[in-house]
C-alpha positions in Angstrom: 20.8 -11.3 -2.2 21.7 -15.1 -2.9 24.4 -14.8 -0.4 22.5 -13.2 2.1 19.3 -15.5 1.9 20.1 -18.2 -0.4 17.2 -17.4 -2.3 16.5 -15.4 -5.6 16.4 -12.3 -7.3 13.4 -10.6 -8.9 13.8 -7.6 -11.3 11.7 -4.6 -10.4 11.2 -1.3 -12.2 10.1 1.2 -9.9 13.0 4.0 -9.9 11.8 7.6 -10.8 14.3 10.1 -11.8 14.9 13.0 -9.6 15.9 16.4 -11.8 18.4 18.5 -10.0 17.0 22.1 -8.8 19.3 23.9 -6.1 16.5 26.4 -5.5 14.5 23.7 -4.2 17.2 22.0 -2.3 18.3 19.3 -4.8 21.8 20.2 -5.9 22.3 16.9 -7.9 20.3 14.5 -10.2 19.3 11.4 -8.6 16.5 9.0 -8.3 14.4 7.2 -6.1 13.8 3.3 -5.7 12.5 0.7 -3.5 15.3 -1.2 -1.9 15.5 -4.1 0.6 16.4 -2.5 4.0 16.5 -4.5 7.3 14.5 -7.1 5.5 11.7 -5.0 4.2 11.0 -3.2 1.1 11.7 0.7 1.5 12.2 3.7 -0.5 15.7 5.1 -0.9 16.8 8.2 -2.3 20.2 8.1 -4.4 21.6 11.5 -5.2 23.7 12.2 -7.0 23.0 9.3 -9.6 26.2 7.3 -8.6 25.6 7.3 -5.0 26.2 4.1 -3.0 24.8 5.4 0.0 21.4 6.3 -0.3 19.0 8.5 1.9 16.3 5.9 3.4 13.3 8.0 3.2 11.4 5.0 4.8 12.3 2.4 7.4 10.9 -0.1 9.9 9.2 -3.4 10.2 6.6 -2.8 7.7 6.8 -2.6 3.7 6.3 -0.2 0.9 4.2 -2.1 -1.7 5.4 -2.6 -5.1 3.4 -0.1 -6.8 3.6 3.5 -8.3 4.6 6.3 -6.0 4.6 9.7 -6.8 6.7 12.9 -6.2 5.6 16.6 -5.7 9.2 18.0 -6.9 7.8 21.7 -6.2 7.4 20.8 -2.3 10.0 17.9 -2.2 7.3 15.6 -1.1 7.1 12.0 -2.2 3.6 9.9 -1.9 3.6 6.1 -1.5 1.5 3.2 -0.4 2.6 1.0 2.3 1.3 -1.9 4.6 2.4 0.1 7.5 -0.8 -0.4 9.6 -1.2 -4.2 9.1 -0.2 -6.5 6.1 -3.7 -6.7 5.0 -4.4 -3.0 4.5 -2.9 -0.3 2.2 -2.8 3.2 3.0 -1.4 6.3 1.3 1.4 8.2 3.0 3.9 10.9 2.5 7.4 11.9 3.5 9.9 14.7 2.6 12.8 14.0 0.3 15.1 14.2 3.4 13.3 11.4 5.1 11.8 13.7 7.6 7.9 14.3 8.2 6.4 10.8 7.5 2.6 11.1 7.9 -0.4 9.3 6.7 -2.6 10.9 3.9 -5.4 8.4 4.2 -7.6 7.9 7.2 -5.5 5.0 8.9 -8.1 4.6 11.5 -10.5 3.2 8.9 -9.6 -0.3 7.5 -8.8 0.2 3.8 -7.2 -1.0 0.8 -5.8 1.8 -1.6 -3.6 2.1 -4.6 -2.2 5.2 -6.1 -1.9 6.7 -9.8 0.2 9.8 -9.6 1.8 11.8 -12.4 5.3 12.3 -11.6 6.2 15.8 -10.4 2.5 17.0 -9.9 0.1 17.7 -7.2 -2.6 15.5 -8.6 -3.4 11.8 -7.9 -6.1 9.2 -8.6 -6.7 7.1 -5.4 -8.4 4.2 -5.7 -10.1 2.5 -2.8 -10.2 -1.1 -3.2 -12.2 -2.1 0.0 -13.3 -3.6 2.4 -16.5 -1.3 1.4 -17.5 -1.0 -2.3 -14.5 0.0 -4.5 -14.4 3.8 -5.8 -12.2 6.3 -7.3 -11.5 9.9 -6.5 -9.1 12.4 -7.9 -7.2 14.3 -5.1 -5.2 17.5 -5.0 -2.2 16.7 -2.7 -0.5 19.6 -0.9 2.3 19.3 1.8 1.4 15.5 2.6 -2.6 16.3 3.0 -5.3 16.1 0.5 -6.3 19.6 -0.2 -9.4 18.8 -2.3 -11.0 15.7 -3.3 -13.5 14.8 -6.3 -15.3 11.5 -6.7 -14.9 10.1 -10.2 -17.5 8.0 -12.2 -21.1 7.1 -11.3 -20.5 5.2 -8.3 -21.5 1.6 -7.5 -25.2 2.5 -6.6 -26.6 -0.3 -8.8 -24.1 -3.1 -7.2 -25.0 -1.8 -3.6 -28.8 -2.1 -4.5 -28.3 -5.4 -5.8 -26.0 -6.6 -2.9 -28.7 -5.7 -0.5 -31.0 -8.7 -2.0 -28.1 -11.2 -1.4 -27.2 -13.2 1.4 -23.2 -12.6 1.1 -20.8 -14.8 3.2 -19.6 -13.0 6.5 -16.0 -12.0 6.5 -13.8 -11.5 9.5 -9.9 -10.6 9.9 -7.6 -11.7 12.7 -4.2 -11.9 13.5 -2.5 -15.0 15.1 1.1 -15.8 16.2 2.9 -18.9 15.3 5.1 -20.7 18.2 8.0 -19.1 16.5 6.6 -15.8 16.9 5.5 -15.0 13.3 2.8 -13.0 12.8 0.0 -14.5 10.5 -2.9 -12.6 8.9 -6.2 -14.8 8.8 -9.4 -14.1 6.9 -12.6 -16.2 7.7 -15.3 -16.5 5.4 -18.3 -17.9 6.9 -22.0 -18.8 5.5 -24.5 -16.1 5.9 -26.6 -18.3 8.3 -23.9 -19.5 10.3 -24.7 -21.1 13.5 -21.8 -21.3 15.9 -23.5 -24.3 17.7 -23.3 -26.4 14.5 -20.3 -28.0 13.1 -19.5 -27.2 9.2 -16.7 -28.7 6.7 -13.9 -26.5 6.9 -11.5 -25.5 4.1 -8.1 -23.8 4.8 -6.3 -22.1 1.9 -2.9 -21.5 2.7 -0.2 -20.0 0.4 3.0 -18.3 1.0 5.1 -18.1 -2.3 7.2 -15.2 -3.1 5.3 -11.8 -3.5 2.0 -13.5 -2.9 -1.0 -12.4 -0.6 -4.1 -14.3 0.0 -5.4 -12.0 2.8 -6.4 -8.4 2.1 -8.8 -5.9 2.6 -10.1 -5.6 -0.9 -13.8 -6.0 -1.8 -14.6 -9.3 -3.1 -17.7 -11.5 -3.2 -15.9 -15.0 -3.6 -14.1 -17.9 -1.9 
C-alpha cells in the first residue's frame, strides 16, 4: 500500500471462515475478506486458505462498507452492505460465492441507510434502518438473495414521531456536484424551517475528508 499510494495501512478484521463442504460445492476451506480492488473496498474469497489469487465476489466503482457481512452456507450466498447506489446511502446486497448473481435485497429505489447484523451461516439477520426516515429494526429471513419473511422489532418510534410533528425542524437536502478535476462530491444542505430564498443568511461550510470519514449520509439526525 505504501509503495502504491505513499499512504498508510489500517488493520481491519472482517475475515470470516468458510468451512469446506464438497456436497455444497466448497471442496476446500477458505475465508472471505474485504480487500482493495481497483481502488475500492470489495469482497474476495480465498479458497484454499493459502490462495494468493482470490475470487472477487464484488467489483466496480463503489465500495463495500467496513461492517459485518453474513454468509448463508447452505445456499452459498453472501450478504453485505454497500454504498453502490450513492456514497451517502447503504443498502443490503447478495452475491453467490462464485461471484455470480449480484442483486439488491433492500429497495434501492428508496433512499435509505442500513446496516446488518447476521449470524454466520444462518438465514436470519437483523436489518437496522438508520434513515432518512425514523430509525427502525426488523428481523428478516433471507432466502436465495431476497427477504422471505420480515418482522418488525421493538415498539417503534411512535412517541418520537408525535413529538417531531410539534417541532419546526431544519430542512435537509442532498445534492451531488463535480469538481473541476472530475471528482464527485456529495453535499448535504441544512436550511432553517422558515427559509426564504429571497433573503441572505450567514452560511457555515463544514468540510472534512480524513481517512475513513464521512460527513454526508442518509442517517436520520436532528442536528447541525
